[in-house]
KELUMSE-982485 format. One record per residue (C-alpha): residue in one letter; z, y negated, x. Coordinates in steps of 0.25 Angstrom, whole numbers, plus 5000, padded with zeros to 4 digits. Example, Ala and Ser with C-alpha at 12.3 -4.5 7.8 and 13.67 -1.06 7.14 Angstrom:
A503150185049/S502950045055/
This chain:
M500150005000/K499749875006/K500249745001/L499849595006/L501049505005/L501049365007/V502549375012/L503449375026/A504549425019/A504149545012/F504449635001/A505549735004/S506949765007/I507549745021/S507849905023/G506449955024/A506350045037/F504850105035/A503650075043/R502649975037/K501049935038/I501049775040/T499949675043/F500149555048/Q499149435046/V498749305052/D497849195048/M497149125062/Y496149035052/G496048895060/K496548975074/T495848985086/V496049135088/S496349185102/S495549265110/D496749345112/G496949365097/V497949355086/Y499349425088/L500549475080/V501849465088/G503249485083/N504549595084/F503849705077/K504449805087/D505949765089/V506249685076/D507649635079/Y507549655095/D508649755096/G507949855106/T507749955095/A506149955090/E505949945075/N504449975077/S504250045090/S502750035090/E502749895090/T503049765098/N503949645101/W503549505105/T503449535118/D502049595116/A501449485110/Y500049555109/S500349685103/Y500049645089/K498449575089/M498049555076/T496649575072/E495849495063/T495649545047/S494149515048/S493049435056/G493349295055/S494449305045/G495549225054/I496549345050/Y497349415059/S498049545056/Y498949655061/T499649765055/F500749855058/D500850005053/N502050045055/L503149905056/K504649925051/E504849855037/G506049815032/L506049725046/V505849575049/Y504749525060/E504649425067/F503149385073/K502149285076/F500549265078/K500049245091/N498449185093/G498249255109/K499049315120/M499849185126/S501049245133/D501749115131/W501549125115/S500848985114/D499749065105/A500949105094/E500849045082/N501948935077/V502749005065/P502948885055/K504548875053/I504448925038/C503649075044/Q504649065057/V506049165055/S506949055059/E506148935052/G506148845064/S507248865069/G507048955080/N506249075077/G504949055075/N504449185071/R503749235060/W504349355052/I504149455043/F504949555033/V504249675031/D504549745019/N504649895015/N503849885001/T502349915006/S501850015016/Y500849895021/L501149755021/E500149645024/L500449495027/P499649385025/A498749295034/I499749195040/Q499049085046/F499349075060/G500448965065/G500548975050/S501648985038/A500749065027/P499449125026/T498249015021/G498548945010/M500148985008/Y501348935011/A502748995017/V503748995009/S505349025014/F506249095004/K507749115007/V508849174999/D510149175002/M510849314997/A512449265002/K512949274988/A512049394983/V512049494994/A510849554998/S510349674993/S510049785002/N508649804996/G508349655002/V508049524995/F506749474988/I506149364983/A505249374969/G504549304959/D503149234957/L502749194973/G501249214972/S500349324975/G500749424984/Y502149424981/P502849514970/N502949454958/W504449454952/S504749584960/G506249624964/N505749684977/G504949554979/I504849474994/G505949525003/L506749425010/A507649445023/N508749395029/Y508149395042/V508649305054/E507749355066/N507449475076/G507349555067/K508749535060/M509149515046/S510449425044/G511149345034/T511149315018/V509749235019/Y508549325015/R507149255017/T505749255015/I504249185019/L503349195006/Y501849145006/L501549044994/G500548964989/S500648844982/N501348854968/T502648874961/F503349004965/K504549084956/Y505649174964/K506749234963/F507649304975/V507949454973/N509149554978/G508849674980/G507549694974/N508249674959/S509149574960/W508549434955/E509249314958/S509949244946/V509049094950/P510048974944/S509248864934/G509548764944/C508448824955/S507748914944/N506448884935/S506648924920/G506249064923/G507549064932/D506649094944/R506549004958/E505348934958/I504748854971/T503348774972/I502548814985/A501548704991/S501948715006/D502748795016/S504248805011/F505548835013/I506248874999/K507748835000/K508548955003/V509448994989/C510649074987/F510149204979/G510349164964/D510649004969/C509848874970/D510648854983/A510948914996/C512249004995/P513648934997/T514248945010/R515548905004/T516149004994/L516248974980/P517448994969/K517049104961/Y517049124944/K517349234936/V516149244926/T516349354913/F515149384907/Q515149444893/V514149504884/D513949544869/M513349704868/S513449694854/T512049674851/A511349754861/C510749874859/N510750024867/W511849994877/D512950044885/S513449944895/V513149794897/D513049744912/I512549604920/A511649584929/G511149454936/G510949384949/K512449354953/M512849464946/P513149594955/G512049674957/G511249554953/W509849574942/G509949714950/G511149774943/G512049754931/T513649754932/L514249804921/L515049724911/L516249764902/D516249814888/K517449714881/G517249774867/G516349734856/K515149754865/I515649644874/H515349664888/T516049574899/L515949574915/T516749464924/L515949424939/E516449324949/F515349224955/D515249094963/S515548954957/A514148904952/T513549024951/E512549034940/V512549164935/E511049234929/Y511249384922/K511049454911/Y511549584905/R510949724903/K511249834895/I511349974899/K511050104893/A511050224900/N510350194912/N509550094905/V509949944909/S509149824900/W509349684903/E509649574892/G508349504890/T508649344889/A508549244899/N509449274909/R510949224906/K511549124917/A512949064919/T513348944930/I514848994935/H515848884935/S517148924934/D517849074926/T516649094916/T516549184904/L515249184899/P514749174884/L514749314876/H513249324873/C512549444865/Y511749534875/D510449494877/S510749374870/K511349224874/N511949214863/A513149284854/C512749424848/T512349424835/P512149544823/T510949614828/P510049664817/V509849824815/A508749874824/S507249844819/D506049864824/L505249764830/T503649764834/F503349664846/L501849624845/V500949544856/D499649484855/M498849504867/T497649424864/N497849314875/E498049434887/I497149554894/V498049674890/A498449754902/S497949904903/A499449954903/G499549874888/V500649784883/Y502149804881/V503449754875/M504749754884/G506149704881/T507649714879/F507249784865/Q507149914871/D507950014879/P507750014891/N507149864889/W506049774897/Q505049864905/D505650004904/G505649984889/A504249914887/I503449954877/K501849974874/M501349894864/D500249944856/V498949874852/H499049824837/P498149884827/D497649744823/N497449664835/A496849724849/N497749604855/W499149654849/Y500049744855/T501149794846/T502449874846/T503549904837/V505049944842/T505850014831/A507349974832/V507449844841/C508949844842/P509249714850/G509549584841/S508849504852/F508049554863/A506749504874/Y505549564877/K504149544881/F502749604882/T502049634894/N500549654898/G500449784904/D501549884911/P502949804908/K503549844922/V502549734928/N503249604927/E501749524928/N501349604914/E502349534905/E502449414898/S502649294906/F502649164899/D502049084908/D501648984897/T502748894895/L502348864880/H502549024878/R503949034880/G504549004868/C504949144864/V505449184879/S506649174887/P506749174902/N507149324908/G507649274921/L506549314928/G505449234929/G505049284913/F505249274900/N505549374890/R505349354874/T506549374864/Y506649404849/T507949424842/R507849514827/V508749444815/D508649584807/A508249724806/N506749694799/P505649744810/A504949624816/T503649594825/I503749504838/V502349464841/Y501749374851/Y500649344860/F500849404875/D501549304884/S501649194873/C502849144861/S501449124852/A501149224840/P499749264837/A499449234822/P499849324811/T498949424809/A498949524798/G499749664800/V500749584810/S502149534805/K502249404813/N503649364817/F503649224819/I504149114809/A502949024804/N502648884809/G502948834795/E504248874793/I504748804806/R505248664806/V505748614820/M506148444817/P505948344822/N504848394833/P504948324843/S506448294843/E507448224850/G508248354853/V508848414839/F507848464831/T507848554818/V507248704818/S507048744804/L506448864798/A505948884782/G505949024775/S507149084786/S508249034794/I508249004810/H508949134817/A509049064832/I508248954838/E508048954854/V507448844862/R506748854874/S506248754884/M504648754888/S505148854901/G505848944892/Q507248904895/V508248924882/V508848794879/R509648824867/S509848944855/I510348944842/A510649054833/A510549004818/N510549074804/N509848934796/Q508548874796/S508848754802/V509348744815/V509348624824/V509248634838/D509948524847/L509348494860/T509748374863/G509548314876/M508448384878/R506848354882/G505448414880/I504948534873/Y505548654868/L505248774862/V506148814851/N506148974847/I506649014832/Q506849134827/D507249154810/S508149244802/M506949344803/G506749364817/R505449274815/T505249184827/A504449034831/T504448944841/Q504248774840/K504048684849/V505048564849/V505048444859/L506248354862/K505948224867/
């Protein structure tokens, strides 16, 4: 397997010990190439200079002409050299030379951002060799330059002092452009590299090659424990975000924080978490997982049963810690996450957090008897994948990808895909459709158009989930266009679950902050107001035909999601001036 990676610190844990085939490349475009040739030099034999060779058949700097590079094709200006069996799980230092001068005057001057010491001593390039692929081909870096042509070198650093780095490695993952994995836990490996082959300390780093663009990312501990990024340095989806237009040193941050790790000891406070499981279905126990929790996002901590289906857990955190977390129900070996957006709390004192219903940000209300739900998605605007169309969510056990349901083509319309799920138990749940294999993240609805986020909630991983609440035991049909909060026009044979526009009044609109939502023919069950980025700014439970919404002090355009007593939904736009 061959993989072309735009990385200087590649995919991996740091504990590998196998042989790797690795190709180094340099771009000599615009340079007068020496008649002696172009060379690769480095510490490829005894990486840490301790007298024991990690790669006995290779050489160190003392033999500066062992690795003569070959032009990949005549006139390309790209020169390469391939190692067939270089030991992985190590950091190698190297440079390129244009000739064979014994005084090293023909060696490249490496830009500060690519140096081991970043300008304060060791001026060699460095690469962390991964253990994920059998063949690693590095991109052609410009001789004496920081990156491949048309790209920039970007340095990332994260301090694991408060999180304790996993033996499986520390990673960065996100939307980082072509050549990098998209939101993969085993993303791009970082190394706590010092120099001379030695790893030490709590600061992990990497250099990525990026084009001019805006990128989203997070750090991951151990390949499965994603950090919770505080709201002060995250976008609306809870991710870190950067815009690149030049070589860039991204400031060092503490894992899960906006700033560097504190050097002084902070006061600690006890926090009691509590969840009401009275409306949850199919569970034996409940735990909690999150960026600052024991085990992070990858491993949960069980809550204690206090009776009456109330479960609690008390943990201790540093002052000013922003805790981001979710509850998970457990049945036998199945672990199911809540489908709501991540829960958040900032700790400034000993605290007991509010009692919320499982999979909800509100207190529990009686759950209707289980009922049948029909899901229908209109794929008119999509090219349907050969694997088909699926629906998945927290209404299943197991939930999400492990319980995804393949939908059938509707007999009345070839663009519609439908399935009926019998005896749906949860009162409220999250769900979404996928166009293709549900285990591939890129196939999920993404809701990139901010105007189509009125029916979704951020999922804490950079994406969004649809939500639905059953208000009675009657069968219902949920209908949407794929990747949209709009529904197809009424068609014979399909029962729509939407409130007609003529039944809704939002007055006044525009408003100075206070407006009234009214329904004709049914009562309002719930109202949720969201910003255009998808953030929930107000949730209201009701049982009236008219509800006053007070958003005094807010400005801009907001989406008002309405659900009535019959389970029908609608979204209205309101302007606050």
